[in-house]
PDB file of N, H, CA, C and O in Angstrom:
ATOM      1  N   MET A   1     196.846 130.157 107.785  1.00  0.00           N
ATOM      2  CA  MET A   1     196.632 129.729 106.613  1.00  0.00           C
ATOM      3  C   MET A   1     196.117 130.688 105.524  1.00  0.00           C
ATOM      4  O   MET A   1     195.172 131.391 105.885  1.00  0.00           O
ATOM      5  N   THR A   2     196.590 130.869 104.154  1.00  0.00           N
ATOM      6  H   THR A   2     197.358 130.298 103.861  1.00  0.00           H
ATOM      7  CA  THR A   2     196.406 131.681 103.018  1.00  0.00           C
ATOM      8  C   THR A   2     195.172 131.654 102.683  1.00  0.00           C
ATOM      9  O   THR A   2     194.590 130.570 102.678  1.00  0.00           O
ATOM     10  N   GLU A   3     194.361 133.079 102.257  1.00  0.00           N
ATOM     11  H   GLU A   3     194.834 133.960 102.262  1.00  0.00           H
ATOM     12  CA  GLU A   3     193.462 133.171 101.783  1.00  0.00           C
ATOM     13  C   GLU A   3     192.967 131.632 100.655  1.00  0.00           C
ATOM     14  O   GLU A   3     191.958 130.927 100.673  1.00  0.00           O
ATOM     15  N   GLN A   4     194.145 131.603  99.823  1.00  0.00           N
ATOM     16  H   GLN A   4     194.965 132.175  99.809  1.00  0.00           H
ATOM     17  CA  GLN A   4     193.979 130.585  98.686  1.00  0.00           C
ATOM     18  C   GLN A   4     193.884 128.906  99.604  1.00  0.00           C
ATOM     19  O   GLN A   4     193.026 128.029  99.502  1.00  0.00           O
ATOM     20  N   ALA A   5     194.960 128.951 100.351  1.00  0.00           N
ATOM     21  H   ALA A   5     195.657 129.663 100.433  1.00  0.00           H
ATOM     22  CA  ALA A   5     194.556 127.404 101.442  1.00  0.00           C
ATOM     23  C   ALA A   5     193.220 127.304 101.694  1.00  0.00           C
ATOM     24  O   ALA A   5     192.649 126.262 101.370  1.00  0.00           O
ATOM     25  N   ASN A   6     192.303 128.647 102.476  1.00  0.00           N
ATOM     26  H   ASN A   6     192.767 129.493 102.739  1.00  0.00           H
ATOM     27  CA  ASN A   6     191.687 128.351 103.013  1.00  0.00           C
ATOM     28  C   ASN A   6     190.405 127.945 102.007  1.00  0.00           C
ATOM     29  O   ASN A   6     189.525 127.123 102.263  1.00  0.00           O
ATOM     30  N   ASP A   7     190.542 128.716 100.850  1.00  0.00           N
ATOM     31  H   ASP A   7     191.257 129.384 100.642  1.00  0.00           H
ATOM     32  CA  ASP A   7     189.665 128.361  99.791  1.00  0.00           C
ATOM     33  C   ASP A   7     189.513 126.960  98.992  1.00  0.00           C
ATOM     34  O   ASP A   7     188.463 126.520  98.523  1.00  0.00           O
ATOM     35  N   VAL A   8     190.500 126.496  98.954  1.00  0.00           N
ATOM     36  H   VAL A   8     191.352 126.854  99.335  1.00  0.00           H
ATOM     37  CA  VAL A   8     191.031 125.098  98.591  1.00  0.00           C
ATOM     38  C   VAL A   8     190.378 123.954  99.962  1.00  0.00           C
ATOM     39  O   VAL A   8     189.805 122.870  99.856  1.00  0.00           O
ATOM     40  N   LEU A   9     190.733 124.691 101.102  1.00  0.00           N
ATOM     41  H   LEU A   9     191.199 125.572 101.188  1.00  0.00           H
ATOM     42  CA  LEU A   9     189.888 123.909 102.259  1.00  0.00           C
ATOM     43  C   LEU A   9     187.990 123.513 102.530  1.00  0.00           C
ATOM     44  O   LEU A   9     187.199 122.606 102.789  1.00  0.00           O
ATOM     45  N   ILE A  10     188.100 124.878 102.249  1.00  0.00           N
ATOM     46  H   ILE A  10     188.743 125.615 102.039  1.00  0.00           H
ATOM     47  CA  ILE A  10     186.328 124.967 101.702  1.00  0.00           C
ATOM     48  C   ILE A  10     185.777 124.038 100.918  1.00  0.00           C
ATOM     49  O   ILE A  10     184.795 123.338 101.163  1.00  0.00           O
ATOM     50  N   THR A  11     186.675 124.067  99.644  1.00  0.00           N
ATOM     51  H   THR A  11     187.473 124.635  99.445  1.00  0.00           H
ATOM     52  CA  THR A  11     186.080 123.162  98.705  1.00  0.00           C
ATOM     53  C   THR A  11     186.887 122.011  98.846  1.00  0.00           C
ATOM     54  O   THR A  11     187.061 121.697  97.668  1.00  0.00           O
ATOM     55  N   ALA A  12     187.421 121.277  99.452  1.00  0.00           N
ATOM     56  H   ALA A  12     187.280 121.532 100.409  1.00  0.00           H
ATOM     57  CA  ALA A  12     187.437 120.251  99.791  1.00  0.00           C
ATOM     58  C   ALA A  12     186.945 119.646 100.677  1.00  0.00           C
ATOM     59  O   ALA A  12     187.236 118.479 100.938  1.00  0.00           O
ATOM     60  N   LEU A  13     186.088 120.353 101.313  1.00  0.00           N
ATOM     61  H   LEU A  13     185.851 121.301 101.102  1.00  0.00           H
ATOM     62  CA  LEU A  13     185.334 119.642 102.654  1.00  0.00           C
ATOM     63  C   LEU A  13     184.026 119.177 102.263  1.00  0.00           C
ATOM     64  O   LEU A  13     183.397 118.258 102.788  1.00  0.00           O
ATOM     65  N   GLN A  14     183.562 120.143 100.963  1.00  0.00           N
ATOM     66  H   GLN A  14     184.074 120.889 100.537  1.00  0.00           H
ATOM     67  CA  GLN A  14     182.259 119.606 100.281  1.00  0.00           C
ATOM     68  C   GLN A  14     182.186 118.328  99.102  1.00  0.00           C
ATOM     69  O   GLN A  14     181.306 118.043  98.289  1.00  0.00           O
ATOM     70  N   LEU A  15     183.696 117.620  99.439  1.00  0.00           N
ATOM     71  H   LEU A  15     184.411 117.851 100.100  1.00  0.00           H
ATOM     72  CA  LEU A  15     183.853 116.225  98.584  1.00  0.00           C
ATOM     73  C   LEU A  15     183.208 115.324  99.322  1.00  0.00           C
ATOM     74  O   LEU A  15     182.550 115.638 100.314  1.00  0.00           O
ATOM     75  N   SER A  16     183.326 114.294  98.956  1.00  0.00           N
ATOM     76  H   SER A  16     183.860 114.039  98.150  1.00  0.00           H
ATOM     77  CA  SER A  16     182.491 113.038  99.528  1.00  0.00           C
ATOM     78  C   SER A  16     183.607 112.882 100.574  1.00  0.00           C
ATOM     79  O   SER A  16     184.495 113.731 100.655  1.00  0.00           O
ATOM     80  N   VAL A  17     183.563 111.605 101.522  1.00  0.00           N
ATOM     81  H   VAL A  17     182.842 110.915 101.456  1.00  0.00           H
ATOM     82  CA  VAL A  17     184.722 110.990 102.317  1.00  0.00           C
ATOM     83  C   VAL A  17     185.592 110.292 101.903  1.00  0.00           C
ATOM     84  O   VAL A  17     186.623 110.222 102.572  1.00  0.00           O
ATOM     85  N   SER A  18     185.484 109.555 100.690  1.00  0.00           N
ATOM     86  H   SER A  18     184.647 109.612 100.146  1.00  0.00           H
ATOM     87  CA  SER A  18     186.517 108.934  99.542  1.00  0.00           C
ATOM     88  C   SER A  18     187.372 109.782  99.247  1.00  0.00           C
ATOM     89  O   SER A  18     188.576 109.652  99.469  1.00  0.00           O
ATOM     90  N   GLU A  19     186.790 110.829  98.666  1.00  0.00           N
ATOM     91  H   GLU A  19     185.812 110.934  98.486  1.00  0.00           H
ATOM     92  CA  GLU A  19     187.223 111.682  97.571  1.00  0.00           C
ATOM     93  C   GLU A  19     188.528 112.729  98.476  1.00  0.00           C
ATOM     94  O   GLU A  19     189.632 113.154  98.137  1.00  0.00           O
ATOM     95  N   ARG A  20     187.683 112.838  99.773  1.00  0.00           N
ATOM     96  H   ARG A  20     186.786 112.493 100.049  1.00  0.00           H
ATOM     97  CA  ARG A  20     188.744 113.445 100.660  1.00  0.00           C
ATOM     98  C   ARG A  20     189.863 112.798 101.451  1.00  0.00           C
ATOM     99  O   ARG A  20     190.830 113.294 102.029  1.00  0.00           O
ATOM    100  N   ALA A  21     189.394 111.371 101.289  1.00  0.00           N
ATOM    101  H   ALA A  21     188.608 110.968 100.820  1.00  0.00           H
ATOM    102  CA  ALA A  21     190.751 110.627 101.748  1.00  0.00           C
ATOM    103  C   ALA A  21     191.674 110.442 101.002  1.00  0.00           C
ATOM    104  O   ALA A  21     192.856 110.226 101.271  1.00  0.00           O
ATOM    105  N   GLU A  22     190.984 110.547  99.692  1.00  0.00           N
ATOM    106  H   GLU A  22     190.024 110.723  99.474  1.00  0.00           H
ATOM    107  CA  GLU A  22     192.120 110.305  98.529  1.00  0.00           C
ATOM    108  C   GLU A  22     192.751 111.596  98.642  1.00  0.00           C
ATOM    109  O   GLU A  22     193.897 111.491  99.079  1.00  0.00           O
ATOM    110  N   LEU A  23     192.337 112.958  98.359  1.00  0.00           N
ATOM    111  H   LEU A  23     191.406 113.043  98.003  1.00  0.00           H
ATOM    112  CA  LEU A  23     192.714 114.131  98.552  1.00  0.00           C
ATOM    113  C   LEU A  23     194.047 114.121  99.514  1.00  0.00           C
ATOM    114  O   LEU A  23     195.182 114.490  99.213  1.00  0.00           O
ATOM    115  N   ALA A  24     193.582 113.600 100.739  1.00  0.00           N
ATOM    116  H   ALA A  24     192.660 113.300 100.985  1.00  0.00           H
ATOM    117  CA  ALA A  24     194.571 113.866 101.702  1.00  0.00           C
ATOM    118  C   ALA A  24     195.627 112.661 101.629  1.00  0.00           C
ATOM    119  O   ALA A  24     196.590 112.711 102.395  1.00  0.00           O
ATOM    120  N   ALA A  25     195.515 111.757 100.888  1.00  0.00           N
ATOM    121  H   ALA A  25     194.733 111.717 100.266  1.00  0.00           H
ATOM    122  CA  ALA A  25     196.429 110.736 100.796  1.00  0.00           C
ATOM    123  C   ALA A  25     197.648 111.465  99.787  1.00  0.00           C
ATOM    124  O   ALA A  25     198.879 111.489  99.769  1.00  0.00           O
ATOM    125  N   GLU A  26     196.871 111.859  99.223  1.00  0.00           N
ATOM    126  H   GLU A  26     195.871 111.840  99.238  1.00  0.00           H
ATOM    127  CA  GLU A  26     198.163 112.977  97.305  1.00  0.00           C
ATOM    128  C   GLU A  26     198.464 113.982  98.380  1.00  0.00           C
ATOM    129  O   GLU A  26     199.535 114.342  97.891  1.00  0.00           O
ATOM    130  N   LEU A  27     198.374 114.587  99.273  1.00  0.00           N
ATOM    131  H   LEU A  27     197.504 114.295  99.671  1.00  0.00           H
ATOM    132  CA  LEU A  27     198.840 115.780  99.797  1.00  0.00           C
ATOM    133  C   LEU A  27     199.730 115.545 100.656  1.00  0.00           C
ATOM    134  O   LEU A  27     200.682 116.325 100.683  1.00  0.00           O
ATOM    135  N   LEU A  28     199.699 114.350 101.664  1.00  0.00           N
ATOM    136  H   LEU A  28     198.926 113.716 101.642  1.00  0.00           H
ATOM    137  CA  LEU A  28     200.311 113.854 102.642  1.00  0.00           C
ATOM    138  C   LEU A  28     201.813 113.359 101.625  1.00  0.00           C
ATOM    139  O   LEU A  28     202.969 113.589 101.981  1.00  0.00           O
ATOM    140  N   ALA A  29     201.375 112.574 100.190  1.00  0.00           N
ATOM    141  H   ALA A  29     200.436 112.387  99.901  1.00  0.00           H
ATOM    142  CA  ALA A  29     202.592 111.710  99.730  1.00  0.00           C
ATOM    143  C   ALA A  29     203.440 113.035  99.162  1.00  0.00           C
ATOM    144  O   ALA A  29     204.642 112.789  99.072  1.00  0.00           O
ATOM    145  N   SER A  30     203.015 114.570  98.705  1.00  0.00           N
ATOM    146  H   SER A  30     202.038 114.770  98.778  1.00  0.00           H
ATOM    147  CA  SER A  30     203.645 115.304  98.107  1.00  0.00           C
ATOM    148  C   SER A  30     204.356 115.933  99.337  1.00  0.00           C
ATOM    149  O   SER A  30     205.034 116.894  98.972  1.00  0.00           O
ATOM    150  N   LEU A  31     204.413 115.749 100.434  1.00  0.00           N
ATOM    151  H   LEU A  31     203.862 114.969 100.731  1.00  0.00           H
ATOM    152  CA  LEU A  31     205.163 116.075 101.238  1.00  0.00           C
ATOM    153  C   LEU A  31     206.529 115.518 101.655  1.00  0.00           C
ATOM    154  O   LEU A  31     207.505 116.013 102.218  1.00  0.00           O
ATOM    155  N   ASP A  32     206.163 114.001 101.048  1.00  0.00           N
ATOM    156  H   ASP A  32     205.370 113.598 100.591  1.00  0.00           H
ATOM    157  CA  ASP A  32     207.824 113.208 101.185  1.00  0.00           C
ATOM    158  C   ASP A  32     208.779 114.044 100.540  1.00  0.00           C
ATOM    159  O   ASP A  32     208.608 114.800  99.584  1.00  0.00           O
ATOM    160  N   GLY A  33     209.880 113.788 101.242  1.00  0.00           N
ATOM    161  H   GLY A  33     210.019 113.174 102.019  1.00  0.00           H
ATOM    162  CA  GLY A  33     211.513 114.418 101.315  1.00  0.00           C
ATOM    163  C   GLY A  33     212.394 113.522 101.684  1.00  0.00           C
ATOM    164  O   GLY A  33     212.377 112.292 101.718  1.00  0.00           O
ATOM    165  N   GLU A  34     213.217 114.373 101.973  1.00  0.00           N
ATOM    166  H   GLU A  34     213.231 115.373 101.946  1.00  0.00           H
ATOM    167  CA  GLU A  34     214.487 114.029 102.727  1.00  0.00           C
ATOM    168  C   GLU A  34     214.012 113.693 104.429  1.00  0.00           C
ATOM    169  O   GLU A  34     214.420 112.791 105.161  1.00  0.00           O
ATOM    170  N   ALA A  35     213.320 114.442 104.625  1.00  0.00           N
ATOM    171  H   ALA A  35     212.989 115.175 104.031  1.00  0.00           H
ATOM    172  CA  ALA A  35     212.965 114.389 106.184  1.00  0.00           C
ATOM    173  C   ALA A  35     212.249 112.904 106.214  1.00  0.00           C
ATOM    174  O   ALA A  35     212.383 112.137 107.168  1.00  0.00           O
ATOM    175  N   GLU A  36     211.489 112.611 105.071  1.00  0.00           N
ATOM    176  H   GLU A  36     211.380 113.234 104.296  1.00  0.00           H
ATOM    177  CA  GLU A  36     210.526 111.432 105.033  1.00  0.00           C
ATOM    178  C   GLU A  36     211.955 110.209 105.058  1.00  0.00           C
ATOM    179  O   GLU A  36     212.254 109.497 106.017  1.00  0.00           O
ATOM    180  N   SER A  37     212.306 110.235 104.380  1.00  0.00           N
ATOM    181  H   SER A  37     212.063 110.814 103.602  1.00  0.00           H
ATOM    182  CA  SER A  37     213.415 109.203 104.102  1.00  0.00           C
ATOM    183  C   SER A  37     214.405 108.952 105.262  1.00  0.00           C
ATOM    184  O   SER A  37     214.943 107.862 105.453  1.00  0.00           O
ATOM    185  N   ASP A  38     214.606 110.076 106.038  1.00  0.00           N
ATOM    186  H   ASP A  38     214.170 110.962 105.883  1.00  0.00           H
ATOM    187  CA  ASP A  38     215.390 109.811 107.117  1.00  0.00           C
ATOM    188  C   ASP A  38     214.464 109.182 108.298  1.00  0.00           C
ATOM    189  O   ASP A  38     215.052 108.476 109.117  1.00  0.00           O
ATOM    190  N   VAL A  39     213.540 109.313 108.400  1.00  0.00           N
ATOM    191  H   VAL A  39     213.063 109.887 107.734  1.00  0.00           H
ATOM    192  CA  VAL A  39     212.271 108.359 109.104  1.00  0.00           C
ATOM    193  C   VAL A  39     212.164 107.274 108.748  1.00  0.00           C
ATOM    194  O   VAL A  39     212.103 106.403 109.615  1.00  0.00           O
ATOM    195  N   GLU A  40     212.097 106.885 107.279  1.00  0.00           N
ATOM    196  H   GLU A  40     212.146 107.593 106.574  1.00  0.00           H
ATOM    197  CA  GLU A  40     212.101 105.514 107.048  1.00  0.00           C
ATOM    198  C   GLU A  40     213.430 104.878 107.307  1.00  0.00           C
ATOM    199  O   GLU A  40     213.517 103.746 107.782  1.00  0.00           O
ATOM    200  N   ALA A  41     214.449 105.601 106.995  1.00  0.00           N
ATOM    201  H   ALA A  41     214.378 106.521 106.609  1.00  0.00           H
ATOM    202  CA  ALA A  41     215.893 104.784 107.264  1.00  0.00           C
ATOM    203  C   ALA A  41     215.774 103.978 108.953  1.00  0.00           C
ATOM    204  O   ALA A  41     215.997 102.823 109.316  1.00  0.00           O
ATOM    205  N   ALA A  42     215.258 105.384 109.790  1.00  0.00           N
ATOM    206  H   ALA A  42     215.077 106.322 109.495  1.00  0.00           H
ATOM    207  CA  ALA A  42     215.267 105.072 111.162  1.00  0.00           C
ATOM    208  C   ALA A  42     214.304 103.842 111.277  1.00  0.00           C
ATOM    209  O   ALA A  42     214.995 102.880 111.611  1.00  0.00           O
ATOM    210  N   TRP A  43     213.277 103.558 111.168  1.00  0.00           N
ATOM    211  H   TRP A  43     212.715 104.339 110.896  1.00  0.00           H
ATOM    212  CA  TRP A  43     212.236 102.735 110.995  1.00  0.00           C
ATOM    213  C   TRP A  43     213.192 101.424 110.513  1.00  0.00           C
ATOM    214  O   TRP A  43     213.301 100.537 111.360  1.00  0.00           O
ATOM    215  N   THR A  44     213.857 101.233 109.294  1.00  0.00           N
ATOM    216  H   THR A  44     213.769 101.953 108.605  1.00  0.00           H
ATOM    217  CA  THR A  44     214.320 100.202 108.802  1.00  0.00           C
ATOM    218  C   THR A  44     215.253  99.733 109.658  1.00  0.00           C
ATOM    219  O   THR A  44     215.167  98.587 110.099  1.00  0.00           O
ATOM    220  N   ALA A  45     216.251 100.560 109.992  1.00  0.00           N
ATOM    221  H   ALA A  45     216.320 101.491 109.633  1.00  0.00           H
ATOM    222  CA  ALA A  45     217.109  99.628 111.162  1.00  0.00           C
ATOM    223  C   ALA A  45     216.596  99.533 112.216  1.00  0.00           C
ATOM    224  O   ALA A  45     216.982  98.516 112.793  1.00  0.00           O
ATOM    225  N   GLU A  46     215.644 100.313 112.970  1.00  0.00           N
ATOM    226  H   GLU A  46     215.330 101.138 112.501  1.00  0.00           H
ATOM    227  CA  GLU A  46     214.960  99.888 114.201  1.00  0.00           C
ATOM    228  C   GLU A  46     214.119  98.490 113.959  1.00  0.00           C
ATOM    229  O   GLU A  46     213.981  97.697 114.890  1.00  0.00           O
ATOM    230  N   ILE A  47     213.587  98.244 112.698  1.00  0.00           N
ATOM    231  H   ILE A  47     213.699  98.888 111.942  1.00  0.00           H
ATOM    232  CA  ILE A  47     212.955  96.560 112.567  1.00  0.00           C
ATOM    233  C   ILE A  47     214.328  95.578 112.590  1.00  0.00           C
ATOM    234  O   ILE A  47     214.379  94.531 113.236  1.00  0.00           O
ATOM    235  N   GLU A  48     215.705  96.241 111.562  1.00  0.00           N
ATOM    236  H   GLU A  48     215.663  97.091 111.038  1.00  0.00           H
ATOM    237  CA  GLU A  48     216.401  95.071 111.413  1.00  0.00           C
ATOM    238  C   GLU A  48     217.135  94.937 113.098  1.00  0.00           C
ATOM    239  O   GLU A  48     217.632  93.811 113.123  1.00  0.00           O
ATOM    240  N   ARG A  49     217.310  95.427 114.061  1.00  0.00           N
ATOM    241  H   ARG A  49     216.906  96.342 114.041  1.00  0.00           H
ATOM    242  CA  ARG A  49     217.830  95.875 115.105  1.00  0.00           C
ATOM    243  C   ARG A  49     216.706  94.152 116.091  1.00  0.00           C
ATOM    244  O   ARG A  49     217.139  93.123 116.609  1.00  0.00           O
ATOM    245  N   ARG A  50     215.581  94.562 115.945  1.00  0.00           N
ATOM    246  H   ARG A  50     215.230  95.398 115.524  1.00  0.00           H
ATOM    247  CA  ARG A  50     214.518  93.875 116.707  1.00  0.00           C
ATOM    248  C   ARG A  50     214.338  92.552 116.018  1.00  0.00           C
ATOM    249  O   ARG A  50     213.860  91.578 116.600  1.00  0.00           O
ATOM    250  N   ALA A  51     214.762  92.536 114.665  1.00  0.00           N
ATOM    251  H   ALA A  51     215.151  93.327 114.192  1.00  0.00           H
ATOM    252  CA  ALA A  51     214.773  91.120 113.852  1.00  0.00           C
ATOM    253  C   ALA A  51     216.054  90.423 114.408  1.00  0.00           C
ATOM    254  O   ALA A  51     216.020  89.227 114.698  1.00  0.00           O
ATOM    255  N   ARG A  52     217.250  91.216 114.564  1.00  0.00           N
ATOM    256  H   ARG A  52     217.278  92.187 114.328  1.00  0.00           H
ATOM    257  CA  ARG A  52     218.642  90.605 114.953  1.00  0.00           C
ATOM    258  C   ARG A  52     218.693  89.927 116.498  1.00  0.00           C
ATOM    259  O   ARG A  52     219.438  88.992 116.792  1.00  0.00           O
ATOM    260  N   ARG A  53     217.727  90.601 117.452  1.00  0.00           N
ATOM    261  H   ARG A  53     217.122  91.361 117.213  1.00  0.00           H
ATOM    262  CA  ARG A  53     217.704  90.452 118.856  1.00  0.00           C
ATOM    263  C   ARG A  53     216.408  89.142 118.824  1.00  0.00           C
ATOM    264  O   ARG A  53     216.608  88.182 119.567  1.00  0.00           O
ATOM    265  N   VAL A  54     215.294  89.148 118.077  1.00  0.00           N
ATOM    266  H   VAL A  54     215.132  89.929 117.474  1.00  0.00           H
ATOM    267  CA  VAL A  54     214.406  87.710 118.180  1.00  0.00           C
ATOM    268  C   VAL A  54     215.415  86.678 117.754  1.00  0.00           C
ATOM    269  O   VAL A  54     215.619  85.647 118.395  1.00  0.00           O
ATOM    270  N   LEU A  55     216.057  87.014 116.606  1.00  0.00           N
ATOM    271  H   LEU A  55     215.892  87.851 116.086  1.00  0.00           H
ATOM    272  CA  LEU A  55     216.888  85.826 116.054  1.00  0.00           C
ATOM    273  C   LEU A  55     217.888  85.069 116.645  1.00  0.00           C
ATOM    274  O   LEU A  55     218.149  83.868 116.588  1.00  0.00           O
ATOM    275  N   ALA A  56     218.604  86.389 117.463  1.00  0.00           N
ATOM    276  H   ALA A  56     218.392  87.365 117.510  1.00  0.00           H
ATOM    277  CA  ALA A  56     219.709  86.063 118.699  1.00  0.00           C
ATOM    278  C   ALA A  56     219.498  85.269 119.873  1.00  0.00           C
ATOM    279  O   ALA A  56     220.276  84.453 120.367  1.00  0.00           O
ATOM    280  N   GLU A  57     217.968  85.715 120.393  1.00  0.00           N
ATOM    281  H   GLU A  57     217.336  86.378 119.992  1.00  0.00           H
ATOM    282  CA  GLU A  57     217.390  84.933 121.732  1.00  0.00           C
ATOM    283  C   GLU A  57     216.490  83.903 121.579  1.00  0.00           C
ATOM    284  O   GLU A  57     215.847  83.453 122.527  1.00  0.00           O
ATOM    285  N   GLY A  58     216.389  83.440 120.286  1.00  0.00           N
ATOM    286  H   GLY A  58     216.912  83.805 119.515  1.00  0.00           H
ATOM    287  CA  GLY A  58     215.510  82.305 119.772  1.00  0.00           C
ATOM    288  C   GLY A  58     214.052  82.492 120.391  1.00  0.00           C
ATOM    289  O   GLY A  58     213.343  81.510 120.615  1.00  0.00           O
ATOM    290  N   SER A  59     213.597  83.912 120.680  1.00  0.00           N
ATOM    291  H   SER A  59     214.173  84.709 120.498  1.00  0.00           H
ATOM    292  CA  SER A  59     212.589  84.324 120.798  1.00  0.00           C
ATOM    293  C   SER A  59     210.967  83.875 119.686  1.00  0.00           C
ATOM    294  O   SER A  59     210.711  84.215 118.531  1.00  0.00           O
ATOM    295  N   ARG A  60     210.161  83.008 120.670  1.00  0.00           N
ATOM    296  H   ARG A  60     210.369  82.732 121.609  1.00  0.00           H
ATOM    297  CA  ARG A  60     209.080  82.960 119.895  1.00  0.00           C
ATOM    298  C   ARG A  60     207.935  83.711 119.690  1.00  0.00           C
ATOM    299  O   ARG A  60     207.019  83.321 118.965  1.00  0.00           O
ATOM    300  N   GLY A  61     207.930  85.082 120.463  1.00  0.00           N
ATOM    301  H   GLY A  61     208.673  85.399 121.052  1.00  0.00           H
ATOM    302  CA  GLY A  61     206.928  85.723 120.413  1.00  0.00           C
ATOM    303  C   GLY A  61     205.733  85.441 121.325  1.00  0.00           C
ATOM    304  O   GLY A  61     205.774  84.553 122.177  1.00  0.00           O
ATOM    305  N   ARG A  62     204.599  86.274 121.108  1.00  0.00           N
ATOM    306  H   ARG A  62     204.566  86.995 120.416  1.00  0.00           H
ATOM    307  CA  ARG A  62     203.474  85.510 122.175  1.00  0.00           C
ATOM    308  C   ARG A  62     201.933  85.866 121.222  1.00  0.00           C
ATOM    309  O   ARG A  62     201.789  86.841 120.484  1.00  0.00           O
ATOM    310  N   ARG A  63     201.417  85.329 121.357  1.00  0.00           N
ATOM    311  H   ARG A  63     201.533  84.537 121.957  1.00  0.00           H
ATOM    312  CA  ARG A  63     199.992  85.052 120.611  1.00  0.00           C
ATOM    313  C   ARG A  63     199.651  86.441 121.099  1.00  0.00           C
ATOM    314  O   ARG A  63     200.110  87.059 122.060  1.00  0.00           O
ATOM    315  N   TRP A  64     198.593  86.839 120.070  1.00  0.00           N
ATOM    316  H   TRP A  64     198.220  86.338 119.290  1.00  0.00           H
ATOM    317  CA  TRP A  64     197.836  88.114 120.513  1.00  0.00           C
ATOM    318  C   TRP A  64     197.140  88.172 121.962  1.00  0.00           C
ATOM    319  O   TRP A  64     197.260  88.898 122.948  1.00  0.00           O
ATOM    320  N   GLU A  65     196.410  87.139 121.643  1.00  0.00           N
ATOM    321  H   GLU A  65     196.311  86.549 120.842  1.00  0.00           H
ATOM    322  CA  GLU A  65     195.288  86.870 122.895  1.00  0.00           C
ATOM    323  C   GLU A  65     196.040  87.049 124.333  1.00  0.00           C
ATOM    324  O   GLU A  65     195.587  87.525 125.374  1.00  0.00           O
ATOM    325  N   GLU A  66     197.528  86.435 124.016  1.00  0.00           N
ATOM    326  H   GLU A  66     197.896  86.049 123.171  1.00  0.00           H
ATOM    327  CA  GLU A  66     197.817  86.421 125.232  1.00  0.00           C
ATOM    328  C   GLU A  66     198.465  87.759 125.879  1.00  0.00           C
ATOM    329  O   GLU A  66     198.447  88.049 127.075  1.00  0.00           O
ATOM    330  N   VAL A  67     198.891  88.314 125.099  1.00  0.00           N
ATOM    331  H   VAL A  67     198.906  88.078 124.127  1.00  0.00           H
ATOM    332  CA  VAL A  67     199.529  89.796 125.214  1.00  0.00           C
ATOM    333  C   VAL A  67     197.620  90.666 125.959  1.00  0.00           C
ATOM    334  O   VAL A  67     197.228  91.174 127.010  1.00  0.00           O
ATOM    335  N   ARG A  68     197.117  90.384 124.759  1.00  0.00           N
ATOM    336  H   ARG A  68     197.436  89.972 123.906  1.00  0.00           H
ATOM    337  CA  ARG A  68     195.505  90.991 125.245  1.00  0.00           C
ATOM    338  C   ARG A  68     195.178  90.963 126.867  1.00  0.00           C
ATOM    339  O   ARG A  68     194.999  91.806 127.747  1.00  0.00           O
ATOM    340  N   ASP A  69     195.201  89.535 126.771  1.00  0.00           N
ATOM    341  H   ASP A  69     195.346  88.850 126.057  1.00  0.00           H
ATOM    342  CA  ASP A  69     194.315  89.503 128.008  1.00  0.00           C
ATOM    343  C   ASP A  69     195.869  89.672 129.094  1.00  0.00           C
ATOM    344  O   ASP A  69     195.649  89.520 130.295  1.00  0.00           O
ATOM    345  N   ASP A  70     196.968  89.892 128.789  1.00  0.00           N
ATOM    346  H   ASP A  70     197.146  90.016 127.813  1.00  0.00           H
ATOM    347  CA  ASP A  70     197.830  90.436 130.112  1.00  0.00           C
ATOM    348  C   ASP A  70     197.570  91.743 129.767  1.00  0.00           C
ATOM    349  O   ASP A  70     197.573  92.400 130.807  1.00  0.00           O
ATOM    350  N   LEU A  71     197.332  92.480 128.753  1.00  0.00           N
ATOM    351  H   LEU A  71     197.329  91.946 127.908  1.00  0.00           H
ATOM    352  CA  LEU A  71     196.933  93.748 129.159  1.00  0.00           C
ATOM    353  C   LEU A  71     195.760  94.165 130.183  1.00  0.00           C
ATOM    354  O   LEU A  71     195.801  95.128 130.949  1.00  0.00           O
ATOM    355  N   ARG A  72     194.828  93.349 130.056  1.00  0.00           N
ATOM    356  H   ARG A  72     194.795  92.567 129.435  1.00  0.00           H
ATOM    357  CA  ARG A  72     193.424  93.650 130.332  1.00  0.00           C
ATOM    358  C   ARG A  72     193.366  93.557 131.792  1.00  0.00           C
ATOM    359  O   ARG A  72     192.721  94.374 132.449  1.00  0.00           O
ATOM    360  N   ARG A  73     194.203  92.320 132.475  1.00  0.00           N
ATOM    361  H   ARG A  73     194.727  91.656 131.941  1.00  0.00           H
ATOM    362  CA  ARG A  73     194.708  92.144 133.591  1.00  0.00           C
ATOM    363  C   ARG A  73     195.356  93.222 134.699  1.00  0.00           C
ATOM    364  O   ARG A  73     195.168  93.388 135.904  1.00  0.00           O
ATOM    365  N   GLN A  74     196.184  93.855 133.734  1.00  0.00           N
ATOM    366  H   GLN A  74     196.337  93.720 132.755  1.00  0.00           H
ATOM    367  CA  GLN A  74     196.831  95.171 134.404  1.00  0.00           C
ATOM    368  C   GLN A  74     196.235  96.352 134.535  1.00  0.00           C
ATOM    369  O   GLN A  74     196.455  97.139 135.456  1.00  0.00           O
ATOM    370  N   LEU A  75     195.277  96.560 133.402  1.00  0.00           N
ATOM    371  H   LEU A  75     195.099  95.921 132.654  1.00  0.00           H
ATOM    372  CA  LEU A  75     194.199  97.975 133.871  1.00  0.00           C
ATOM    373  C   LEU A  75     193.199  97.289 134.925  1.00  0.00           C
ATOM    374  O   LEU A  75     192.273  98.031 135.253  1.00  0.00           O
ATOM    375  N   ARG A  76     193.204  96.218 135.424  1.00  0.00           N
ATOM    376  H   ARG A  76     193.956  95.616 135.158  1.00  0.00           H
ATOM    377  CA  ARG A  76     192.320  96.255 135.915  1.00  0.00           C
ATOM    378  C   ARG A  76     192.402  96.858 137.392  1.00  0.00           C
ATOM    379  O   ARG A  76     191.385  96.949 138.079  1.00  0.00           O
TER     380      ARG A  76
END
């Protein structure tokens, strides 16, 4: 990390939690680019694939409580 980046970090760590969260969100948003759009496209394709599968198979899904209880039984 450069000295300038380290100075920014030291200053940022003195902010309130909400200010740091807002700053972090802005910094992350500034990283959006081609790689981000590739990831977004991949997730969109995966969601569409899963939706088509559910519609084709007529799956009704399961309630969260059922899934949670099954997982708890498996972890015992």
